[in-house]
C-alpha positions in Angstrom: 48.4 -174.6 -6.5 45.0 -173.8 -7.4 42.7 -176.4 -5.6 39.5 -175.6 -6.5 40.9 -175.9 -10.4 39.0 -178.8 -12.2 41.1 -181.4 -13.9 40.2 -183.9 -15.8 40.0 -186.6 -13.0 38.2 -184.1 -11.0 35.6 -183.6 -13.9 34.8 -187.5 -14.5 34.2 -188.0 -10.5 31.8 -185.4 -10.4 30.4 -186.6 -13.5 29.7 -189.9 -12.2 28.7 -188.5 -8.8 25.9 -186.4 -10.7 24.7 -189.5 -12.7 24.7 -191.8 -9.7 22.4 -189.3 -8.1 20.4 -188.8 -11.1 19.6 -192.3 -11.2 19.3 -192.8 -7.6 16.5 -190.2 -8.0 14.7 -191.9 -10.5 14.7 -194.9 -8.6 13.5 -193.6 -5.5 10.7 -191.7 -7.7 9.5 -194.9 -9.2 9.6 -196.5 -5.5 7.3 -193.8 -4.2 5.1 -193.9 -7.1 4.7 -197.4 -6.9 3.9 -197.0 -2.8 1.8 -194.1 -3.2 -0.5 -195.8 -6.1 -1.1 -198.6 -3.8 -1.8 -196.0 -1.1 -4.3 -194.2 -3.0 -5.9 -197.8 -4.4 -6.4 -198.6 -0.8 -7.9 -195.3 0.1 -10.4 -195.1 -3.0 -11.5 -198.9 -1.7 -12.0 -197.6 2.0 -14.4 -195.0 0.7 -16.3 -197.2 -2.5 -16.1 -200.3 -0.8 -15.9 -202.5 -4.3 -15.2 -200.7 -7.7 -17.0 -202.3 -10.2 -15.5 -200.7 -13.3 -12.8 -198.2 -14.0 -14.6 -196.2 -16.7 -14.5 -192.4 -16.2 -17.6 -190.7 -16.3 -18.8 -188.6 -19.5 -17.9 -185.5 -17.5 -14.0 -186.1 -16.9 -11.2 -187.8 -19.7 -10.2 -191.1 -18.7 -7.1 -191.9 -17.1 -4.1 -193.1 -19.0 -3.7 -192.8 -22.9 -7.5 -193.2 -23.8 -9.7 -195.5 -25.3 -7.2 -198.5 -27.0 -6.6 -197.3 -30.8 -9.7 -194.9 -30.7 -11.4 -194.4 -33.9 -12.9 -191.4 -33.7 -16.7 -192.8 -35.0 -20.0 -193.8 -33.8 -18.7 -197.2 -33.0 -16.1 -196.3 -30.7 -17.7 -196.9 -27.6 -17.9 -193.1 -27.0 -21.1 -191.0 -26.5 -22.1 -188.6 -29.4 -23.2 -185.7 -27.0 -20.3 -183.4 -26.2 -17.6 -184.4 -23.6 -16.3 -182.0 -21.0 -12.7 -182.9 -21.7 -9.6 -180.6 -21.7 -9.6 -178.4 -25.1 -6.5 -180.3 -27.2 -5.5 -178.5 -30.5 -4.5 -181.5 -32.0 -7.5 -183.8 -31.5 -9.1 -185.1 -34.7 -12.7 -184.7 -35.2 -15.2 -187.3 -34.8 -17.5 -188.4 -37.7 -20.7 -189.1 -36.3 -23.3 -187.3 -38.6 -25.0 -190.2 -41.0 -24.5 -189.0 -45.0 -25.2 -192.6 -46.7 -25.3 -196.2 -46.0 -22.2 -196.5 -43.4 -21.1 -193.1 -44.1 -20.5 -190.8 -41.7 -18.8 -187.0 -41.2 -18.0 -184.4 -39.1 -15.0 -182.1 -38.4 -14.4 -178.3 -37.6 -13.6 -175.0 -38.5 -11.1 -172.9 -36.6 -9.2 -169.4 -36.4 -5.6 -169.6 -34.7 -4.0 -166.5 -33.6 -0.2 -166.3 -32.7 1.8 -163.0 -32.1 5.7 -163.6 -30.9 7.3 -160.5 -30.3 11.1 -160.0 -29.5 12.3 -163.9 -29.6 16.2 -162.4 -30.7 15.9 -160.9 -26.8 16.8 -157.4 -28.3 16.3 -153.9 -27.5 14.0 -153.9 -30.5 10.6 -154.4 -28.9 8.2 -153.5 -31.3 9.5 -156.3 -34.0 6.9 -159.3 -34.0 5.5 -161.9 -36.1 1.8 -162.2 -36.3 0.0 -164.9 -38.3 -3.8 -165.8 -38.4 -4.6 -169.0 -39.8 -8.0 -170.4 -40.8 -8.3 -173.9 -40.4 -11.2 -176.4 -42.2 -10.9 -179.7 -41.0 -13.7 -182.4 -42.4 -13.5 -186.2 -41.3 -15.5 -189.2 -42.9 -15.6 -192.4 -41.5 -16.8 -195.3 -43.5 -17.9 -198.5 -41.8 -19.4 -201.5 -44.3 -19.1 -204.0 -41.4 -18.8 -204.5 -37.3 -14.7 -205.3 -38.3 -13.7 -202.7 -40.6 -13.5 -199.0 -40.6 -12.1 -196.2 -42.8 -11.2 -192.6 -41.3 -9.4 -189.6 -43.3 -9.2 -186.5 -42.3 -7.8 -183.8 -44.5 -7.1 -180.3 -43.2 -6.9 -177.0 -45.1 -4.7 -174.6 -43.6 -4.4 -171.0 -45.3 -2.0 -168.9 -43.2 -2.3 -165.3 -43.6 0.9 -162.6 -42.1 -0.7 -159.5 -40.1 3.1 -158.5 -39.5 6.4 -159.9 -39.8 9.7 -159.0 -39.0 10.8 -160.6 -42.2 9.3 -161.0 -45.3 8.5 -164.7 -46.0 6.1 -166.4 -48.1 2.7 -167.7 -46.4 1.9 -171.2 -47.7 -1.6 -172.8 -48.1 -1.2 -176.5 -47.1 -3.8 -179.4 -47.7 -2.5 -181.8 -45.3 -3.5 -185.3 -44.8 -3.9 -185.3 -41.3 -5.3 -188.8 -40.9 -5.8 -191.4 -43.0 -6.1 -195.3 -41.5 -8.1 -198.7 -41.9 -9.1 -200.6 -38.3 -9.5 -203.7 -38.1 -11.7 -204.8 -34.8 -14.0 -207.2 -33.3 -12.5 -210.2 -34.9 -10.5 -210.9 -31.6 -12.1 -209.7 -28.5 -10.4 -206.8 -26.9 -8.1 -206.6 -29.7 -7.5 -204.0 -32.2 -5.0 -203.1 -35.5 -5.0 -200.1 -37.2 -2.7 -199.6 -40.5 -2.0 -196.2 -42.4 -1.4 -192.5 -40.7 -2.6 -192.5 -37.2 -2.4 -190.1 -34.2 0.2 -191.3 -31.4 -0.3 -189.4 -27.8 0.4 -190.1 -24.4 -1.2 -188.9 -21.5 1.1 -186.0 -21.2 2.3 -185.8 -24.6 6.3 -186.3 -22.9 6.4 -188.9 -25.8 4.3 -188.5 -28.9 2.0 -185.8 -30.1 2.2 -186.6 -33.7 0.6 -188.4 -36.5 2.6 -191.0 -37.7 2.2 -193.7 -41.0 2.1 -196.7 -38.9 1.2 -200.5 -38.6 -0.2 -200.7 -34.7 -1.9 -203.2 -32.6 -3.7 -202.8 -29.5 -5.0 -205.4 -26.8 -7.3 -204.4 -24.1 -8.6 -207.0 -20.8 -10.5 -205.3 -18.3 -8.1 -202.7 -16.5 -4.8 -204.0 -18.6 -3.9 -202.2 -22.3 -1.0 -203.2 -24.4 0.3 -201.2 -27.6 2.8 -202.4 -30.2 3.7 -200.5 -33.3 5.8 -199.6 -35.9 5.7 -196.0 -37.2 7.8 -193.2 -39.9 7.1 -189.7 -39.6 5.7 -188.7 -43.2 6.8 -192.2 -44.8 3.6 -190.8 -47.4 3.5 -187.4 -48.4 1.6 -185.2 -45.8 1.0 -181.9 -48.0 -0.7 -182.6 -50.7 0.0 -179.4 -52.6 3.5 -179.8 -52.6 5.9 -182.3 -51.9 8.1 -182.0 -49.0 12.0 -182.0 -48.7 12.9 -185.2 -47.6 16.3 -183.8 -46.7 14.9 -181.8 -43.8 13.2 -184.8 -41.7 15.4 -187.2 -40.2 13.8 -190.2 -40.8 13.5 -192.0 -37.6 11.6 -195.2 -37.8 9.9 -195.8 -34.5 9.4 -199.5 -32.7 7.4 -198.7 -30.0 5.7 -200.8 -26.7 3.3 -199.7 -24.1 1.8 -201.3 -21.3 -0.7 -199.8 -19.1 -2.8 -200.7 -16.2 -5.9 -198.6 -14.6 -6.6 -198.8 -11.1 -9.1 -197.4 -8.7 -11.3 -194.8 -10.9 -8.9 -192.4 -12.4 -5.5 -193.7 -11.4 -3.0 -195.1 -14.3 0.3 -196.6 -14.3 2.5 -197.8 -17.5 5.9 -199.2 -19.3 7.1 -198.3 -22.4 9.9 -198.9 -24.3 10.9 -197.2 -28.0 13.7 -197.9 -30.3 14.3 -195.4 -32.7 16.4 -196.3 -36.2 17.8 -193.1 -38.1 17.2 -193.7 -41.9 18.4 -190.1 -42.8 20.6 -187.4 -41.8 22.5 -189.3 -39.2 22.9 -193.0 -37.7 21.4 -192.2 -34.2 19.8 -195.5 -32.4 18.2 -194.2 -29.2 16.4 -196.8 -26.7 14.3 -194.9 -24.2 13.1 -197.3 -21.2 10.6 -195.7 -19.0 7.6 -195.2 -16.5 4.7 -192.9 -16.6 1.9 -192.8 -13.9 -0.9 -190.1 -12.9 -4.7 -189.9 -11.2 -5.4 -188.7 -7.9 -3.8 -189.6 -4.7 -6.8 -189.0 -2.8 -10.0 -187.1 -3.8 -8.8 -183.7 -4.2 -4.9 -184.3 -4.4 -3.8 -185.2 -8.7 -0.3 -186.3 -9.4 2.0 -187.1 -12.3 4.9 -188.9 -13.0 7.5 -189.4 -16.2 10.6 -190.8 -15.8 12.9 -192.3 -18.4 16.7 -193.3 -19.3 17.9 -193.0 -22.9 20.5 -195.3 -24.0 21.7 -196.5 -27.8 24.6 -195.0 -29.9 24.5 -191.9 -31.8 27.7 -192.2 -34.3 30.8 -192.6 -32.5 29.0 -191.7 -29.2 27.2 -193.8 -26.6 24.0 -191.9 -25.2 23.7 -192.0 -21.7 20.6 -189.7 -20.1 18.2 -190.0 -18.1 14.8 -187.8 -17.0 12.3 -187.2 -14.5 9.1 -184.7 -14.4 7.2 -185.2 -11.3 4.4 -182.8 -9.9 1.2 -182.2 -7.6 -1.8 -180.6 -8.0 -4.1 -179.5 -5.2 -7.7 -178.9 -5.5 -9.5 -176.9 -3.0 -13.7 -178.0 -2.4 -14.2 -174.0 -2.3 -16.0 -171.2 -4.7 -14.6 -171.3 -8.3 -12.9 -174.5 -7.3 -9.2 -173.0 -6.9 -6.1 -175.2 -7.2 -2.1 -174.8 -6.4 0.6 -176.9 -8.6 4.2 -177.6 -8.4 6.4 -179.6 -10.5 9.8 -180.4 -11.3 11.5 -181.2 -14.3 15.1 -182.4 -15.3 16.6 -183.8 -18.0 20.7 -184.6 -17.8 23.3 -182.8 -20.2 26.6 -183.7 -21.0 29.4 -182.3 -19.2 32.3 -183.2 -21.7 31.1 -183.2 -25.4 34.8 -184.3 -26.2 34.5 -187.4 -25.0 32.4 -190.7 -26.1 29.7 -190.5 -23.9 26.3 -188.0 -24.9 25.1 -187.8 -21.3 22.2 -185.7 -22.7 18.6 -187.0 -22.0 16.9 -186.3 -25.3 12.9 -186.7 -25.7 11.6 -188.6 -28.9 11.3 -185.8 -31.3 7.3 -186.6 -31.3 6.5 -185.0 -27.9 4.1 -181.8 -27.6 4.9 -181.6 -23.7 1.2 -180.2 -23.4 -1.1 -181.0 -20.5 -4.3 -179.6 -18.2 -4.0 -178.7 -14.7 -7.4 -178.5 -13.3 -8.6 -176.6 -16.3 -10.3 -176.9 -19.3 -7.6 -176.3 -21.7 -4.5 -177.9 -22.8 -1.0 -175.9 -22.7 2.7 -176.0 -22.8 3.6 -177.1 -19.6 7.2 -176.2 -19.8 6.6 -172.9 -21.1 4.3 -171.4 -24.0 7.8 -168.6 -24.7 10.4 -170.9 -24.7 9.1 -174.3 -25.6 12.0 -176.5 -25.0 13.0 -180.1 -24.8 13.9 -181.6 -21.4 17.7 -181.5 -22.6 20.2 -180.5 -20.6 17.5 -178.7 -18.4 15.8 -178.3 -14.8 12.2 -176.6 -15.1 10.7 -175.5 -11.4 7.1 -175.2 -12.3 4.5 -173.5 -9.7 0.5 -172.9 -10.7 -2.1 -171.3 -9.2 -6.0 -172.1 -11.0 -9.6 -171.3 -10.4 -12.6 -172.6 -12.3 -15.5 -169.7 -11.8 -18.2 -172.6 -14.1 -17.9 -175.9 -15.0 -16.3 -175.0 -18.4 -14.2 -172.0 -18.0 -10.9 -172.1 -16.4 -7.8 -169.9 -15.7 -4.3 -170.7 -14.9 -1.7 -168.7 -14.0 1.8 -170.7 -14.4 5.6 -169.7 -13.8 8.6 -171.4 -14.7 12.2 -171.2 -13.7 15.1 -172.4 -15.7 18.3 -173.5 -15.1 20.5 -175.5 -17.7 22.2 -178.8 -15.7 25.3 -177.8 -17.9 26.3 -174.6 -19.3 25.8 -174.7 -23.0 25.5 -172.5 -25.9 22.0 -174.1 -27.0 19.0 -174.8 -25.9 17.2 -177.5 -27.0 13.8 -177.1 -28.8 13.5 -173.2 -27.8 11.7 -171.0 -30.2 13.5 -168.1 -29.2 15.8 -166.7 -32.1 19.2 -166.4 -30.2 21.1 -168.8 -28.4 22.9 -168.2 -24.8 26.3 -167.2 -24.2 27.0 -170.5 -22.6 28.5 -168.2 -19.5 25.7 -168.9 -17.1 23.4 -172.1 -16.0 20.5 -169.2 -15.2 18.6 -169.4 -18.3 15.7 -167.5 -17.1 12.1 -167.7 -16.0 8.8 -167.2 -17.3 5.0 -166.4 -16.3 1.8 -167.5 -18.4 -1.5 -167.2 -18.2 -4.2 -169.7 -20.0 -7.9 -169.1 -20.3 -10.1 -171.9 -21.6 -13.6 -171.6 -22.1 -16.0 -174.3 -23.4 -19.5 -172.6 -22.3 -21.2 -172.9 -25.8 -21.7 -176.2 -27.3 -19.7 -177.1 -30.5 -17.3 -174.0 -29.5 -13.7 -174.4 -27.7 -12.0 -171.4 -26.8 -8.2 -171.1 -25.7 -6.7 -167.9 -25.0 -2.9 -167.7 -23.9 -0.2 -164.5 -22.9 3.3 -165.5 -21.9 6.4 -163.4 -21.2 9.8 -165.2 -21.2 12.3 -163.2 -18.7 15.9 -163.7 -19.7 18.3 -164.9 -17.5 22.0 -164.1 -16.9 22.5 -167.3 -19.7 21.4 -164.1 -22.1 24.0 -161.7 -20.8 24.5 -159.6 -23.4 20.2 -158.8 -23.6 19.3 -160.0 -20.6 17.2 -157.4 -19.8 15.1 -157.6 -22.6 12.1 -160.1 -22.4 10.2 -162.0 -25.0 6.1 -161.8 -25.1 3.5 -164.5 -26.9 -0.2 -164.1 -27.2 -2.3 -166.4 -29.1 -5.6 -167.5 -29.4 -7.9 -170.7 -30.3 -11.4 -170.7 -31.5 -12.8 -173.8 -33.0 -16.0 -174.8 -33.9 -16.9 -179.1 -34.0 -19.5 -180.6 -36.2 -20.5 -184.0 -34.8 
């Protein structure tokens, strides 16, 4: 008898052992986070004596998820001068230029170019999709009094195909990117927003999307609270044509987030997200988790994301967990060199035929983008593969330099392993699937260059190459390549 044969009973025991180990890892990480944040806070207190305020300087973005329900206007409490912030391609423009009584405008024009080569991992290395997209994005804000503000941000995109593998029509879009009403200053520290608004978190692990919502926010000193009910494209987004609703999952999202900022640059937050699928299924996942980030010491940055998802999807129970943790050490030398290590893990499902789905699933609205020590955000699970954190382990190492305060170079390496062998990589941008014979997905190297040295101009350049592993047995020797550039000029 083969003693190494995996019987059903042994498979159940192994799955249980893996799940216990994952839960224990998340518990240990959570405890360590509380301990490390206490240590960093104590160290900061010892250096500074007394901290009078947690408001960040104009040269560095705030910790946590930013201002409570931002309005992107003159009355948002932000300076109208340019901020040295990480370049976020999805950030809405600020409307700060007066054009009439209580009426302001702003905006940006940008050019986005991207080439995806050999995403089929075939031997035809010359096949590529290359798209250039000019974008015009004006923004208008109307503030009749101190209690109300209306913000509108339409975006016109005109994609042009420079090179295509298949002949696909490029559609001009006029999207209502943002349109919402803010009620403020009625209750001290509280705001309410109604309409299409931006949902983000600090590392875009949960949200990086504009959704139709009712949202309440409250802030008292270092503590903030956010409650919302939202849905993607409840109102038509593209004003030039009607979207096909059958292509959308139609989740209604009930979200609660509490955040506490301590010291100058640290935060810790707890979140709960309940999603109720209205179309294309009956999924009802509930995600509960913790996120924290900041500095352990002056030059040592950290981040932690951890979550557990429960609920149901059809006849299956959802039981998934995930963790994403990392450190960035910045050296006080010329060109400000930095080194980063990170680890991310989302559980997979070892037995798709039972009534338990053990895969961790992200929200579907995530962006998975952040900066390390540079001036530009990028996809931290890989610019080419760009997977969701489902049935996957991602090992990350990075090196960075800042020759000037507004110029940065980041070289980032990723190594990918599946939790359980599967013929699918959730969220992958590749045009082919693994064979399901190996956990070794492959590796990737990305070069990210950010530049903000010219006032009002933001520039990002990315090169990425994915080296397929043994999970792609038939084509493992042929890699996928990405090159992209983004130029944006802001008016404010």
